[in-house]
C-alpha positions in Angstrom: 83.7 21.1 -36.9 85.9 18.0 -37.3 84.9 15.2 -34.8 86.9 12.1 -33.9 84.3 9.4 -34.4 86.1 7.0 -32.1 86.0 9.2 -29.0 83.3 11.0 -27.1 85.3 13.5 -25.1 82.2 15.4 -24.1 78.5 15.7 -24.6 78.9 18.1 -27.4 80.9 15.6 -29.4 78.3 12.9 -28.8 75.5 15.2 -29.8 77.3 16.3 -33.0 77.8 12.7 -34.1 74.2 11.7 -33.2 72.8 14.7 -35.2 74.6 13.4 -38.3 73.1 9.9 -38.2 70.8 8.8 -41.0 68.3 5.9 -40.8 69.1 3.5 -43.7 66.7 0.7 -43.1 64.0 -0.7 -40.8 63.7 -4.5 -40.6 60.7 -6.5 -39.5 61.0 -10.2 -38.9 58.3 -12.8 -38.8 58.6 -16.2 -37.3 55.5 -18.0 -38.5 54.0 -20.8 -36.4 54.7 -24.3 -37.6 52.1 -26.0 -39.8 49.4 -27.9 -37.8 50.7 -26.6 -34.4 47.2 -25.5 -33.6 45.9 -29.0 -34.1 48.6 -30.5 -32.0 47.9 -28.1 -29.1 44.2 -28.8 -29.4 44.8 -32.6 -29.1 47.1 -32.0 -26.1 44.4 -29.9 -24.4 41.7 -32.5 -25.1 43.9 -35.1 -23.5 44.2 -32.9 -20.3 47.9 -32.1 -20.9 48.9 -28.8 -19.3 50.2 -26.9 -22.3 52.3 -23.7 -21.7 54.2 -21.4 -23.9 57.7 -20.3 -22.8 59.1 -17.5 -25.0 61.7 -14.9 -25.1 59.6 -12.7 -27.3 57.8 -9.5 -26.2 54.7 -10.2 -24.1 52.3 -8.8 -26.7 53.7 -11.0 -29.4 53.3 -14.1 -27.2 49.7 -13.1 -26.3 48.9 -12.7 -29.9 50.3 -16.1 -30.9 48.6 -17.7 -27.9 45.3 -16.3 -29.0 45.8 -17.7 -32.5 46.6 -21.1 -31.0 43.4 -21.2 -29.0 44.6 -20.3 -25.6 41.7 -18.7 -23.8 42.0 -15.6 -21.7 45.8 -15.3 -22.4 45.5 -11.5 -22.3 44.2 -11.4 -18.7 46.4 -10.6 -15.7 48.1 -13.6 -14.2 47.6 -15.8 -17.2 50.6 -14.6 -19.2 53.5 -13.9 -16.9 56.7 -12.1 -17.7 60.2 -13.4 -17.0 60.4 -11.6 -13.6 57.2 -13.3 -12.3 58.3 -16.7 -13.7 61.7 -16.4 -12.1 60.1 -15.5 -8.7 57.8 -18.6 -9.0 60.8 -20.9 -9.9 62.9 -19.5 -7.0 60.2 -20.7 -4.6 60.7 -24.2 -5.9 64.4 -24.4 -6.5 66.9 -25.9 -4.1 70.6 -25.4 -4.4 72.4 -28.6 -5.4 75.8 -29.8 -6.7 76.1 -32.2 -9.6 79.4 -34.1 -9.7 78.2 -36.9 -12.0 77.4 -34.7 -15.0 80.3 -32.3 -14.2 78.1 -29.2 -14.0 79.0 -28.2 -10.5 76.6 -25.9 -8.8 73.1 -26.3 -10.1 69.5 -26.4 -8.9 66.9 -29.1 -8.2 63.3 -28.2 -8.5 60.4 -29.6 -6.4 56.8 -28.9 -6.8 55.1 -26.8 -4.1 53.3 -29.8 -2.6 56.4 -31.8 -1.9 58.3 -29.1 0.0 
């Protein structure tokens, strides 16, 4: 059966093409932590600085790195939040604003929960 690889006219054509696929490679990437970052975070924690990790990585990757950096209990519920929970928290603190000075137009201003 000759299939036009640029068009999927029906489910049969799609299945025919997908059945002919071959996996050529699998790639794993590692983004190592910076040298001495664990010492820097320890010093910040000792100085009572509220250190947080914000990442676009998968939750389990972030929890693993956080554990390596000395964050306690980062695998417990409520400690490591996903993007949906973070966005919900931020929405509670954001206020619509307009910025003419910087030319950004519509933007947001954030205020902490106590000052609202």
